C-alpha positions in Angstrom: -0.1 0.0 0.0 2.9 2.3 0.4 3.7 2.0 -3.1 0.4 3.1 -4.0 0.5 6.2 -1.7 3.9 7.0 -3.3 2.8 6.6 -6.7 -0.2 8.9 -6.2 2.0 11.5 -4.6 4.4 11.3 -7.5 1.5 11.5 -9.9 0.0 14.7 -8.4 3.6 16.4 -8.2 4.1 15.6 -11.9 0.6 17.0 -12.7 1.3 20.1 -10.9 4.8 20.5 -12.5 3.2 20.0 -16.0 0.4 22.4 -15.1 3.0 25.1 -14.0 4.5 24.9 -17.4 1.4 25.5 -19.4 -0.1 29.2 -18.8 -3.5 28.1 -20.6 -6.8 28.0 -18.8 -7.9 24.4 -17.9 -11.0 23.2 -19.4 -13.5 21.2 -17.4 -15.3 17.9 -18.7 -18.1 15.8 -17.3 -18.2 12.1 -18.3 -21.1 9.8 -17.2 -20.7 6.3 -18.0 -22.4 2.9 -17.8 -20.8 -0.5 -18.1 -19.9 -3.8 -16.5 -17.8 -5.0 -13.7 -16.0 -8.4 -14.4 -14.4 -10.1 -11.3 -11.0 -12.1 -12.1 -9.2 -14.6 -10.1 -10.3 -15.2 -6.5 -12.7 -12.1 -6.6 -14.8 -14.2 -9.1 -15.4 -16.8 -6.3 -17.3 -13.9 -4.3 -18.8 -11.7 -7.0 -20.2 -12.4 -10.6 -20.2 -10.1 -13.7 -22.4 -6.9 -12.7 -23.7 -3.6 -14.4 -21.8 -0.6 -13.3 -22.8 3.3 -13.4 -20.8 6.3 -12.6 -19.5 9.7 -13.3 -16.0 11.3 -14.1 -14.8 14.7 -13.9 -11.7 15.9 -15.8 -9.6 18.9 -16.1 -7.8 19.2 -19.4 -4.4 20.8 -18.4 -3.3 20.4 -22.1 -5.1 18.7 -24.9 -3.2 15.5 -24.3 -3.0 15.6 -20.5 -5.9 15.3 -18.2 -6.4 15.0 -14.4 -9.3 12.6 -13.7 -11.8 12.1 -10.7 -14.0 9.1 -11.0 -16.9 7.7 -8.9 -18.4 4.3 -9.9 -21.3 2.2 -8.3 -21.8 -1.6 -8.9 -25.1 -3.0 -7.5 -23.9 -6.6 -6.8 -24.9 -9.8 -5.5 -22.3 -11.5 -3.3 -21.8 -15.1 -3.1 -21.8 -15.4 0.8 -24.3 -17.9 2.3 -26.9 -15.4 3.7 -30.6 -14.8 2.9 -29.8 -11.3 1.6 -26.9 -11.3 -0.7 -27.2 -7.8 -1.9 -24.0 -5.6 -1.9 -23.2 -2.1 -3.1 -19.6 -1.5 -4.3 -18.3 2.1 -4.5 -15.0 3.0 -6.3 -13.8 6.5 -6.2 -10.3 7.4 -7.5 -8.1 10.4 -8.8 -5.6 9.7 -11.8 -4.3 11.1 -14.9 -4.7 10.4 -18.7 -2.3 10.8 -21.4 -3.6 11.0 -24.9 -2.8 11.9 -28.5 -5.2 13.5 -31.1 -5.7 12.4 -34.7 -8.1 14.4 -37.0 -10.7 12.4 -38.8 -13.3 13.2 -41.6 -16.1 15.6 -40.9 -14.4 17.4 -38.0 -14.2 14.3 -35.8 -11.2 13.8 -33.6 -9.8 10.3 -32.7 -8.4 10.6 -29.0 -6.7 7.3 -27.7 -5.6 7.4 -24.2 -3.7 5.6 -21.4 -4.4 6.4 -17.7 -3.6 5.4 -14.1 -4.6 6.4 -10.6 -5.4 5.5 -7.2 -8.3 5.9 -4.6 -10.5 3.6 -2.6 -13.2 1.0 -2.6 -16.1 0.3 -0.2 -18.3 -2.7 0.1 -21.5 -2.4 1.7 -23.6 -5.4 2.4 -27.4 -5.8 3.0 -27.0 -8.8 5.1 -26.5 -7.9 8.8 -24.1 -10.6 9.6 -21.6 -9.1 7.1 -19.6 -6.0 7.8 -19.0 -3.3 5.4 -15.3 -2.7 4.4 -13.2 0.0 2.7 -9.7 -0.5 1.3 -7.3 1.1 -1.1 -7.6 0.6 -4.8 -5.5 1.5 -8.0 -6.0 1.2 -11.8 -4.7 1.3 -15.0 -6.8 2.4 -18.2 -6.8 2.3 -21.8 -9.5 3.8 -24.1 -10.5 6.3 -26.5 -12.9 9.2 -27.3 -14.4 10.1 -30.8 -15.1 13.7 -30.3 -17.1 16.1 -32.5 -17.2 19.7 -31.2 -17.8 19.7 -27.3 -19.3 16.3 -27.2 -17.5 12.8 -27.3 -18.2 9.1 -27.2 -16.0 7.4 -24.8 -14.8 3.6 -24.4 -12.8 2.8 -21.5 -11.3 -0.4 -20.1 -9.8 -0.4 -16.6 -7.8 -3.1 -14.7 -8.7 -2.5 -11.2 -6.2 -3.9 -8.4 -7.3 -3.5 -4.8 -7.1 -5.0 -1.5 -10.2 -6.8 -0.5 -11.1 -7.2 3.3 -13.6 -10.2 4.0 -16.8 -8.9 5.6 -16.4 -11.9 8.1 -14.2 -11.1 11.1 -11.0 -13.2 11.5 -10.2 -13.2 7.6 -7.3 -11.1 6.5 -7.2 -8.8 3.6 -6.0 -10.0 0.1 -5.0 -8.3 -3.0 -7.7 -8.9 -5.8 -8.5 -7.7 -9.3 -11.4 -6.9 -11.7 -12.0 -5.4 -14.9 -14.1 -2.3 -15.6 -15.5 -2.0 -19.2 -17.1 1.4 -19.8 -19.1 3.3 -22.4 -20.0 6.7 -21.8 -20.3 10.5 -23.2 -18.0 13.4 -22.4 -19.0 17.0 -22.4 -16.2 19.5 -22.6 -17.0 22.7 -21.2 -15.1 25.8 -22.9 
C-alpha cells in the first residue's frame, strides 16, 4: 500500500509541474458512463459480472493531458451464504490520462488514451451478518474518445487492483483484481 501512496504523490507532483509549465486556462469535462464489472481470479468466487454506473470529472491541463476524478457504483450480488446477498460496491479515485489527437473526416477527432490512478473501494452489504469494508484501490486504463465539437463518445477499459477485506471477522485482507468496461459520453466545457 505504501507503493500506491507513493505513486499517487508522484502522480500529483508531476501533474502540478506540468500545469505550472502551461499558462493555458484548464478546461472542465463531465463524463457519465455505464458498463460492466468483471471480477477475475479469486474475486470471481465472491462476485459475478455486474452492471456499473458512474461519473467522471476531468480537467484538461493540455489537450493531451487530463487530471481525472471518478466515482463508480456496482449494485452486486455477493456469493456469501446469507438470505440477503445484496451488496453495493463503490469505487472512487483520482488519476491522470495521457492521450494523442488524430483528426478524422467531418471534424471528428480520434483521441486514444492511457491512464492510471489510485483511490478507494467500499463494500456495503445488505446482510446484517456481514461487515462493510473499505480498502485502497489502484487502476490502469486504456481507451479512446471520438470527439465532435464539445461532445465525445468514450470507451474505456480499466484493470483495477485493490485490497479486499472480507466482511467476515477473522479473515485477513487479500490483493484482488477486476476489470471494468465502460461506455460513456464526455461533455467538454469551454
